[in-house]
Steps between C-alpha positions, in 0.01 A plus 500: 500500500529772760206630701477838326472336157219282634321808636527671162349199323229481767400860425436409137288206618308706757421773248409236239700675230819452302585873505576716803664835557807549716299682765290186553808277495646707785233337720718186496747697714238606752557826687877458531677754273804274462282205399325721243839592354577130478177455300655718228807274494290182485276639226809598297638147547170345389511719187857383426387139546210553261236433766366855488480725197509878528194664346588865558377747760623264777270214394622140491343191345562138592639284222475126448842466669334535842421130523859400426637738764252393768592135447872563560 
């Protein structure tokens, strides 16, 4: 699993929640604008994989698939 995916999962753990908005998830990219753009790509990939579920208004919720993906 790449570093950015790990940072995204770590944000959920740090905030002690299963739902975060995209603005918060951008923190995984730090202050680098290109890394923040990559966050959008990684979040979209996690949605396609079923690890995150879109909840509207740029909110995303972790699904039970997280464990399976982290163990790959």
